[in-house]
C-alpha positions in Angstrom: -19.9 -142.4 -35.8 -23.0 -141.5 -33.8 -24.6 -138.1 -34.3 -26.2 -138.1 -30.8 -24.8 -136.0 -28.0 -24.3 -137.3 -24.4 -26.2 -135.7 -21.6 -22.9 -134.2 -20.3 -22.2 -132.6 -23.7 -25.7 -131.1 -23.8 -25.3 -129.6 -20.4 -21.9 -128.1 -21.4 -23.5 -126.5 -24.5 -26.3 -125.2 -22.4 -23.8 -123.6 -20.0 -22.1 -121.9 -23.0 -25.3 -120.5 -24.4 -25.3 -117.3 -22.3 -21.7 -116.7 -23.5 -22.4 -117.4 -27.1 -25.5 -115.3 -27.3 -23.8 -111.9 -26.6 -21.2 -112.7 -29.2 -23.9 -113.3 -31.8 -25.6 -110.0 -30.9 -22.2 -108.2 -31.0 -21.4 -109.6 -34.5 -24.8 -108.4 -35.7 -24.1 -104.9 -34.3 -20.7 -104.9 -36.0 -22.4 -105.5 -39.4 -24.0 -102.0 -39.1 -22.5 -99.2 -41.2 -22.4 -95.5 -40.4 -23.5 -92.9 -42.8 -23.5 -89.1 -42.2 -26.1 -86.8 -43.9 -25.5 -83.0 -43.7 -27.7 -80.3 -45.1 -26.7 -76.7 -45.6 -26.4 -73.8 -48.0 -22.6 -74.1 -48.6 -21.4 -77.0 -50.8 -17.8 -76.9 -49.5 -18.9 -76.7 -45.8 -21.4 -79.6 -46.3 -18.7 -81.9 -47.7 -16.3 -81.1 -44.9 -18.9 -81.5 -42.2 -20.1 -84.8 -43.7 -16.6 -86.3 -43.5 -16.0 -84.8 -40.0 -19.2 -86.5 -38.8 -17.6 -89.9 -39.5 -14.1 -89.0 -38.5 -13.9 -91.9 -36.0 -14.6 -94.3 -39.0 -12.0 -92.7 -41.3 -9.0 -92.1 -39.0 -7.9 -95.7 -38.3 -7.4 -96.4 -42.0 -6.2 -93.0 -42.9 -3.3 -93.1 -40.6 -2.0 -96.3 -42.2 -1.8 -94.8 -45.7 1.1 -93.1 -47.5 -1.1 -90.8 -49.7 -4.7 -89.8 -50.4 -6.2 -90.2 -53.8 -9.4 -88.2 -54.4 -11.3 -89.9 -57.3 -13.5 -87.4 -59.1 -16.4 -87.9 -61.5 -15.9 -86.4 -64.9 -18.5 -88.2 -67.1 -18.5 -84.8 -68.9 -15.5 -82.6 -69.5 -17.6 -79.5 -70.0 -20.9 -79.8 -68.1 -20.4 -78.7 -64.5 -23.7 -80.2 -63.3 -22.5 -83.7 -64.4 -19.0 -83.4 -62.9 -17.4 -83.1 -59.4 -17.3 -79.5 -58.4 -14.0 -78.0 -57.3 -15.6 -76.8 -54.2 -16.5 -80.4 -53.2 -12.8 -81.2 -53.5 -12.0 -78.1 -51.4 -14.3 -79.5 -48.7 -12.5 -82.8 -48.7 -9.1 -81.0 -48.5 -10.5 -78.9 -45.6 -11.3 -82.1 -43.8 -7.9 -83.7 -44.5 -5.7 -80.7 -43.8 -5.5 -81.0 -40.0 -5.6 -84.8 -40.1 -3.2 -85.9 -42.9 0.2 -84.6 -43.7 1.1 -86.8 -46.6 0.7 -86.2 -50.4 -2.8 -85.8 -51.9 -3.6 -86.4 -55.5 -6.8 -85.7 -57.5 -7.2 -88.4 -60.1 -9.7 -89.4 -62.8 -10.0 -91.5 -65.9 -12.7 -89.5 -67.8 -14.5 -91.0 -70.7 -13.2 -87.9 -72.5 -10.0 -86.0 -72.0 -9.4 -85.7 -68.2 -7.0 -82.8 -68.5 -9.6 -80.9 -70.5 -12.0 -81.5 -67.7 -9.5 -80.3 -65.1 -9.2 -77.0 -67.1 -12.9 -76.6 -67.6 -13.8 -77.0 -63.9 -11.0 -74.7 -62.5 -8.9 -77.5 -61.0 -5.4 -76.1 -61.8 -6.1 -73.1 -59.5 -7.2 -75.5 -56.8 -4.0 -77.5 -57.3 -1.8 -74.4 -56.9 -3.6 -73.1 -53.9 -3.8 -76.5 -52.0 -0.6 -78.0 -53.3 -2.1 -81.2 -54.7 -1.3 -83.1 -57.8 -3.7 -83.6 -60.7 -3.4 -87.0 -62.5 -5.0 -88.2 -65.7 -5.1 -91.9 -65.1 -5.5 -92.6 -68.8 -2.3 -90.7 -69.6 -0.5 -92.3 -66.7 -1.4 -95.7 -68.2 -0.6 -97.9 -65.2 -3.1 -100.7 -64.9 -4.2 -104.0 -63.4 -6.5 -106.3 -65.2 -10.0 -107.1 -63.8 -12.2 -109.7 -65.3 -15.6 -108.4 -66.6 -18.3 -109.7 -68.9 -18.6 -108.7 -72.5 -21.8 -108.4 -74.6 -21.8 -112.1 -75.2 -21.4 -113.0 -71.5 -17.8 -114.0 -72.1 -15.0 -113.1 -69.7 -13.2 -110.0 -70.9 -10.3 -108.6 -68.9 -10.3 -104.8 -68.6 -7.4 -102.5 -67.7 -8.2 -100.8 -64.5 -6.2 -97.8 -63.2 -3.5 -99.2 -60.9 -3.7 -96.3 -58.4 -7.3 -97.3 -57.5 -6.1 -100.7 -56.4 -3.0 -99.7 -54.4 -2.8 -100.6 -50.7 -0.7 -97.5 -50.0 -3.5 -95.1 -51.1 -6.5 -93.9 -49.1 -9.0 -93.8 -52.0 -11.6 -91.1 -51.3 -14.5 -91.1 -53.8 -16.0 -87.7 -54.6 -19.4 -88.6 -56.3 -22.6 -86.8 -57.1 -26.3 -87.6 -56.8 -27.4 -88.3 -60.4 -29.9 -90.4 -62.3 -28.5 -92.7 -65.0 -29.5 -93.8 -68.5 -28.7 -97.5 -67.9 -28.5 -98.4 -64.2 -31.1 -96.0 -62.7 -28.7 -94.0 -60.5 -25.0 -93.3 -60.3 -23.4 -92.4 -57.0 -20.2 -93.7 -55.3 -20.0 -97.3 -56.3 -20.7 -96.5 -60.0 -18.2 -93.7 -60.0 -15.5 -96.1 -58.8 -16.4 -99.1 -60.8 -17.0 -97.6 -64.2 -14.5 -94.8 -63.7 -11.6 -97.3 -63.2 -11.4 -98.8 -66.7 -8.9 -96.9 -68.9 -8.7 -95.8 -72.5 -5.8 -94.7 -74.6 -4.9 -91.0 -74.6 -6.1 -88.9 -77.4 -4.1 -89.5 -80.6 -2.5 -92.7 -79.4 -2.0 -95.5 -81.9 -3.4 -98.0 -81.6 -6.4 -96.6 -79.9 -8.2 -98.7 -77.4 -11.0 -98.2 -74.8 -11.7 -100.7 -72.0 -14.6 -98.6 -70.8 -16.5 -100.2 -73.7 -16.0 -103.6 -72.1 -17.8 -102.4 -69.0 -20.7 -100.8 -70.7 -22.4 -103.4 -73.0 -26.0 -104.1 -72.0 -28.3 -103.7 -69.0 -27.5 -107.0 -67.3 -23.8 -106.9 -68.1 -23.4 -103.3 -67.0 -25.0 -104.0 -63.6 -23.0 -107.1 -63.1 -19.7 -105.5 -64.3 -20.1 -102.7 -61.8 -20.5 -105.4 -59.1 -17.4 -107.2 -60.4 -15.5 -104.0 -60.3 -16.6 -103.2 -56.8 -15.7 -106.7 -55.7 -12.1 -106.2 -57.0 -11.7 -102.7 -55.7 -13.4 -103.0 -52.3 -10.2 -103.8 -50.3 -8.7 -100.5 -51.5 -11.7 -98.1 -50.7 -11.2 -95.5 -48.0 -14.3 -93.3 -47.9 -17.1 -92.0 -50.1 -18.6 -88.6 -50.1 -21.6 -87.8 -52.3 -22.3 -84.2 -53.2 -26.0 -83.6 -53.4 -25.8 -79.8 -53.1 -27.1 -79.8 -56.7 -28.1 -83.2 -57.9 -29.2 -84.3 -61.4 -32.5 -85.8 -62.3 -34.1 -86.8 -65.6 -31.6 -87.6 -68.5 -28.6 -88.3 -66.3 -25.7 -88.9 -66.0 -24.9 -86.1 -68.4 -27.9 -84.3 -69.8 -30.3 -84.0 -66.8 -31.6 -81.0 -64.9 -30.5 -79.7 -61.5 -32.2 -80.5 -58.2 -31.2 -78.3 -55.2 -31.1 -81.0 -52.6 -28.4 -79.1 -50.6 -27.0 -82.2 -48.9 -23.8 -84.2 -48.6 -23.5 -87.9 -47.6 -20.4 -89.7 -46.4 -19.4 -93.2 -45.3 -16.5 -95.6 -45.3 -19.1 -98.1 -46.6 -19.7 -97.1 -50.3 -22.7 -99.3 -50.6 -24.3 -97.9 -47.5 -23.6 -94.3 -48.7 -25.3 -95.1 -52.0 -28.3 -96.6 -50.2 -28.7 -93.4 -48.3 -28.3 -91.5 -51.5 -31.1 -93.5 -53.2 -33.4 -92.8 -50.2 -32.6 -89.1 -50.5 -33.5 -89.2 -54.2 -36.7 -91.2 -53.6 -35.5 -94.1 -55.7 -36.7 -97.7 -55.1 -33.5 -99.5 -54.0 -34.7 -102.8 -55.5 -34.4 -101.2 -58.9 -30.6 -100.7 -58.8 -29.1 -104.1 -59.7 -25.4 -103.5 -59.1 -26.1 -102.2 -55.6 -28.3 -105.1 -54.8 -25.5 -107.5 -55.9 -23.0 -105.6 -53.8 -25.3 -105.8 -50.7 -26.2 -109.5 -51.2 -22.5 -110.5 -51.6 -21.4 -108.5 -48.5 -19.4 -105.8 -50.3 -21.3 -103.3 -48.2 -24.5 -102.8 -46.2 -27.6 -102.3 -48.3 -30.1 -102.9 -45.5 -31.3 -99.5 -44.3 -32.2 -101.0 -40.9 -28.6 -101.8 -40.4 -27.3 -98.4 -41.3 -26.7 -95.8 -38.6 -27.6 -92.3 -39.9 -25.7 -89.4 -38.3 -27.0 -85.9 -38.8 -30.1 -85.2 -40.8 -32.8 -87.9 -40.8 -33.3 -89.3 -44.4 -36.9 -88.4 -44.4 -36.1 -84.7 -43.8 -33.9 -84.5 -46.9 -35.8 -86.7 -49.3 -36.8 -85.3 -52.7 -38.4 -87.3 -55.4 -36.0 -87.2 -58.4 -37.5 -87.6 -61.8 -35.9 -90.7 -63.4 -34.5 -91.1 -66.8 -37.2 -91.2 -69.6 -36.1 -94.7 -70.5 -36.6 -96.0 -66.9 -38.9 -98.9 -68.0 -36.2 -100.1 -70.4 -33.6 -99.9 -67.6 -35.6 -102.1 -65.3 -35.6 -105.0 -67.8 -32.5 -106.4 -66.1 -34.9 -107.8 -63.4 -36.9 -109.8 -65.9 -36.2 -113.5 -66.8 -33.5 -113.9 -69.4 -34.9 -114.8 -72.8 -32.7 -116.6 -75.3 -33.5 -117.5 -78.9 
């Protein structure tokens, strides 16, 4: 068959060009993501305002869901700086109250005891006041398997909390601006991806911990967060990152506070994290799992294709001190050496 075009066909294609060109431009515009950045002296108000600023992005999906799940971050069960503050959840509930009438649950699968964390951070009072349910995803024990990589680069299925992969749930991630001891920074995508694997409740026999599958080397951990995000992306609703008091240095648990006084929100978790890195003064090329997510289309990682609503990034940027082992963390970018 000939690969040449007739003169008539070329003229027809030429006539279509003005029609096709606007569609290409429109598709490029649709690839843009929206992120809100709010600064203020009240954590709860910042969170509510950040979500309200992207209300037009949230509402279409929210109205199709049966319940809202707020996924907190309890990497520590005792250190408030390392954990989602109850006032941040209050701000989320303030946003939801006039917009959603269904059930709301606050859920987590802490590396420790989730119920201990709820008690430490005053969540039972919040639950009574706001009539929300607190769920320890480890105790609930419902799971779906997601394929990750183990330390030997073999496929290893991990048990992920089933609620974080339910089409009926609007999953709202409540994350924090924090540095990290393995992957440079932890924000929304890391909170979801590494918070989803479960472990057995305290005292269970036999004891097991699928979080250990996810954390097993710099390269594997970055790639496992990407694999988790790939599996969970269809179920994500919105991310809100609390930067009222971020953490620098020896994060995600033992760092020191940074009074950034901001909140960031987006329905694109990757774009939210990119804005968060900018606010922390972190080179985005250093964060492997987010680069993978951006390159694979899970979210928008190109700052030029992110619409910032509210405060300009430059006006809220503060240079966070990175983890003391930052040079070790960046070894994931080097060629793989085998012996």
